C-alpha positions in Angstrom: 133.0 207.2 86.7 136.7 207.7 87.7 139.4 204.5 87.2 138.8 203.7 90.9 134.8 203.4 90.6 135.8 201.1 87.6 138.0 198.9 89.0 135.8 198.8 92.4 132.8 197.9 89.8 134.3 195.4 88.0 135.4 193.7 90.9 132.1 193.7 93.0 130.5 192.5 90.0 132.8 189.6 89.8 132.4 188.9 93.0 128.7 188.6 93.2 128.6 186.9 89.9 131.0 184.2 90.9 129.2 183.8 94.2 125.5 183.6 92.9 126.9 181.1 90.0 128.4 178.8 92.9 125.2 178.9 94.8 123.3 178.1 92.1 125.4 175.0 90.9 125.3 173.5 94.4 121.6 173.7 94.5 121.1 172.7 91.1 123.4 169.9 91.5 121.8 168.9 94.7 118.4 168.6 93.2 119.8 166.6 90.2 121.2 164.2 92.5 117.8 163.9 95.0 115.8 163.7 91.5 118.2 160.8 90.5 117.5 158.9 93.7 114.2 159.2 93.4 114.1 158.2 89.7 115.7 155.5 90.1 113.5 154.3 93.0 110.3 154.5 90.6 112.0 152.7 87.5 113.6 149.8 89.7 113.5 146.7 88.2 111.4 148.4 84.9 112.5 146.7 81.2 114.8 149.4 79.5 115.4 151.8 82.6 119.1 151.5 83.0 120.7 153.7 85.3 122.7 155.7 82.3 119.0 156.1 80.9 117.6 157.2 84.2 120.4 159.6 84.7 119.9 160.9 81.0 116.0 161.5 82.1 116.8 163.1 85.4 119.6 165.6 83.5 116.5 166.6 81.3 114.4 167.3 84.0 116.8 169.7 86.0 116.6 172.8 84.2 113.0 173.1 84.5 113.6 173.1 88.4 116.5 175.0 87.8 114.4 177.9 86.5 112.3 177.7 89.8 115.0 177.9 92.4 117.0 181.1 90.5 115.3 183.5 92.6 116.3 181.9 95.6 120.0 181.3 94.1 120.1 184.8 93.6 118.7 185.7 97.0 121.3 183.3 99.0 124.2 184.3 96.8 123.6 187.9 96.9 123.6 187.3 100.7 126.6 185.7 101.0 128.2 188.0 98.8 127.7 191.0 101.2 128.5 189.2 104.2 131.8 187.8 102.7 132.5 191.5 101.7 131.7 193.1 104.5 133.4 190.6 106.7 136.8 191.4 104.9 135.9 194.9 105.8 135.8 195.9 101.8 132.3 197.3 102.2 133.4 199.3 105.1 136.2 200.7 103.3 134.0 201.6 100.8 131.1 203.3 102.5 134.0 205.0 104.5 135.2 206.6 100.9 131.9 208.2 100.5 130.2 205.1 98.5 126.9 204.5 99.5 124.7 201.8 99.7 123.2 202.4 96.4 126.2 202.8 94.5 127.5 199.3 95.6 123.9 197.7 95.0 124.5 198.7 91.0 126.5 195.5 90.4 124.4 193.1 91.8 121.1 194.5 90.3 123.0 194.6 86.9 123.8 191.0 87.2 120.1 190.3 88.5 118.6 192.1 85.4 120.7 190.3 82.9 120.6 186.7 84.8 117.0 187.3 84.1 116.6 188.5 80.9 119.2 186.0 79.9 117.1 182.8 81.5 114.0 183.9 79.7 115.1 184.4 76.2 117.9 182.1 76.0 117.8 179.3 78.7 114.1 178.7 79.0 113.6 177.8 75.4 116.6 175.3 76.1 114.6 174.1 79.3 111.4 173.9 77.8 112.6 171.6 74.8 114.3 169.3 77.6 110.9 169.0 79.9 109.0 167.9 76.8 111.9 164.9 75.8 111.5 164.5 79.8 107.9 164.4 79.5 108.2 162.1 76.4 110.9 159.5 78.2 108.2 159.8 81.6 105.3 158.7 79.7 106.9 156.0 78.0 108.4 154.7 81.0 105.7 155.2 83.7 102.6 156.1 81.7 101.1 159.8 82.0 98.5 160.5 84.7 96.0 163.2 84.0 95.7 166.5 86.5 92.5 167.9 85.8 91.4 166.4 89.1 92.8 165.6 92.3 92.4 162.0 91.9 95.0 162.2 89.2 92.7 161.0 86.4 92.8 162.5 83.1 89.5 163.9 81.9 89.0 164.6 77.8 85.9 166.3 76.6 85.3 166.2 72.9 82.8 166.4 70.2 82.1 164.2 66.7 79.5 163.8 64.3 77.2 162.0 67.0 77.0 164.2 69.9 79.6 165.3 72.6 81.7 162.8 74.7 83.3 163.1 77.8 86.8 160.5 78.3 88.1 159.6 81.6 91.7 157.7 81.4 93.5 156.3 84.5 96.7 157.0 82.4 97.8 158.0 79.2 100.8 157.0 76.7 102.2 158.7 73.3 101.2 162.1 73.9 97.7 161.1 75.0 96.7 159.2 71.7 96.5 155.9 73.7 94.6 155.9 77.1 94.1 153.3 79.5 91.2 152.3 81.8 88.7 154.4 80.1 85.3 155.6 80.8 83.3 157.3 78.2 80.3 159.3 78.8 78.4 160.1 75.2 75.7 162.4 74.8 73.0 163.0 72.0 73.6 166.2 69.8 71.0 167.6 71.6 72.5 166.9 75.1 70.6 164.0 76.3 73.0 161.3 77.9 73.1 158.2 75.5 75.4 155.7 77.1 78.3 155.1 79.0 81.2 152.6 77.6 83.7 151.1 79.9 86.8 149.8 78.1 90.6 148.7 78.9 92.1 151.0 76.6 91.6 153.5 74.0 93.6 154.6 71.0 93.3 157.2 68.7 92.8 156.8 65.2 92.1 159.1 62.2 88.6 160.9 63.2 87.6 158.1 65.9 88.6 157.0 69.5 89.0 152.8 69.0 87.9 151.2 72.5 88.7 147.6 73.3 87.4 145.5 75.4 84.5 148.1 76.1 81.2 146.9 78.1 78.1 149.7 77.0 75.4 151.0 79.1 72.7 152.5 77.9 69.4 153.8 80.3 66.7 151.1 80.3 69.1 148.4 78.9 71.5 145.8 80.6 75.2 146.3 80.4 76.7 144.5 77.2 80.5 143.6 76.2 81.5 144.5 72.8 85.0 143.4 71.5 85.4 147.0 70.0 83.6 150.3 70.2 84.3 153.2 67.6 83.5 156.8 69.0 83.5 159.6 66.4 85.7 162.4 67.5 87.2 165.7 66.0 90.2 165.5 67.9 93.7 165.3 66.0 96.8 163.6 67.6 98.5 167.0 67.0 95.7 168.4 69.5 96.6 166.0 72.1 100.0 167.1 71.9 99.4 170.5 72.4 96.8 169.9 75.4 99.3 167.6 76.9 102.1 170.2 76.7 102.4 171.9 80.3 103.2 175.4 80.6 106.6 175.4 81.6 107.2 173.2 78.8 106.4 175.6 76.2 109.4 177.8 75.0 108.9 181.4 76.2 109.0 182.6 72.3 106.0 180.3 71.3 103.8 181.2 74.5 102.1 184.2 73.0 101.1 181.9 69.8 99.8 178.9 71.9 98.2 181.1 74.2 96.0 182.9 71.2 95.4 179.4 69.5 94.4 177.9 72.7 91.9 181.0 73.2 90.7 180.8 69.6 90.2 176.7 70.1 87.7 177.5 73.2 90.6 176.2 75.5 91.4 177.9 78.7 94.4 180.1 78.0 94.8 181.2 81.8 97.8 178.4 82.3 99.9 179.6 79.2 99.0 183.6 79.7 100.3 183.2 83.5 103.8 181.6 82.4 104.4 184.1 79.8 103.7 186.9 82.1 105.6 185.5 85.0 108.8 185.1 82.5 108.4 188.5 81.9 108.2 189.5 85.5 111.1 187.4 86.2 114.0 190.0 85.6 112.5 192.4 88.3 111.7 189.5 90.7 115.4 188.7 90.7 116.1 192.6 91.4 113.7 192.1 94.5 115.8 189.5 95.9 119.2 191.5 95.5 117.0 194.3 97.3 115.5 192.2 99.9 118.9 190.3 100.6 120.8 193.6 100.9 118.2 194.8 103.2 119.1 192.1 105.6 122.6 191.2 105.1 123.7 194.8 105.5 122.3 195.7 108.9 123.5 193.2 111.2 127.0 194.3 111.0 126.2 197.5 113.2 123.2 195.5 115.3 124.6 192.1 115.8 122.3 189.0 115.4 124.3 187.6 112.5 122.0 184.1 112.5 118.8 186.4 113.2 119.2 188.9 110.3 120.4 186.0 107.8 117.4 183.9 108.8 115.1 186.9 108.4 116.1 187.0 104.9 115.9 183.5 104.1 112.2 183.9 105.6 111.4 186.6 103.5 112.5 185.1 100.3 110.3 182.2 101.6 107.3 184.4 102.2 107.9 186.0 98.6 108.1 182.5 97.3 104.6 181.6 98.9 102.6 184.8 97.8 104.0 184.0 94.3 102.4 180.7 94.4 99.1 181.6 96.2 98.8 184.3 93.6 99.9 182.1 90.7 97.0 179.7 91.9 94.6 183.0 92.0 95.5 183.7 88.3 95.4 180.2 87.2 92.1 180.0 88.3 90.9 183.0 86.7 90.6 185.0 90.1 92.9 187.5 89.2 94.2 188.5 85.9 97.4 186.8 84.5 99.5 189.9 84.7 98.3 191.1 88.2 99.4 187.7 89.4 102.4 187.6 87.8 103.9 190.6 88.3 102.6 192.0 91.7 104.8 189.4 94.0 107.9 190.9 91.8 106.7 194.4 92.4 106.0 194.0 96.1 109.2 192.5 96.7 110.8 195.4 95.2 109.0 198.1 96.8 109.8 196.3 100.4 113.2 195.7 99.7 113.8 199.3 98.8 111.5 200.8 101.3 113.8 198.7 104.0 117.2 199.7 102.7 116.0 203.7 102.5 115.1 203.4 106.0 118.4 201.6 107.2 120.7 203.9 105.0 118.5 207.3 104.8 115.8 207.2 107.6 
């Protein structure tokens, strides 16, 4: 590369990096403010929920959201940079000097790849650690509702020396070791239903659940109340702690280990596997956003319709996001493999963006 090419490459790299960073900071700042307002509303009047503490909680929650909106920041930042460079005739001069669109796409593509790799290997572990801390604080302040069913209840299936049991709780604290409003369905070792226990709370002790203020109902018997009911279990507090970790709160470097451990333990590893593959595909997803931004932000200077083309780029980004969410749901449900669900939106987005550019520039 000659001196002009090197200088131009550095200049374009700085312009794209600065614009993407500015868009990222603006969007993340807005997200933080809205989240802070919502948390202040939820915690109004709660003991120990000072404004400073709530601001700290909102700060811990923000990096996880920042990871989710990063592709849009790259999309909007790249579009803004292209528009500004063309508005100031800088790209027009570069094109007149014989520099093709593929050459001045190298800086934003390189930035997207670099940002994607750093976000996975460095930012994600920090984000996951902050998310874990935020989950602990939220559990103490608001309680932890389950997510296995749409009604928000928490369901735990476990076994003990007396047989299997299924516990349903309205909420949980302390990483699931303390449950509130509990109903337990107890089965004999041969699978026959034995009894139903309804209790105000349940606490996990060594090898046993301690249900307090319990009412026991068995087939053919009248319900009767007991002060404390002990239910044998083979679940430990560490098992519950890991089961309460959502995939986005597991660091990238620990995802494969936890996925393998979940599979060995007989738990569903789809969520962890999907998260791992999604993180691996993130650099390519950011490249797809750059190509889509270029396809929509370079055409209107020749054909007119600035607002229409910018709106089309934003719409294309959101369509890609919806496609990502849809196939992710399929992957989490086991309908699609985790690798297909994670990589297909990035691959399709890159191909469509590249084809659009080929049609515009070389077609």
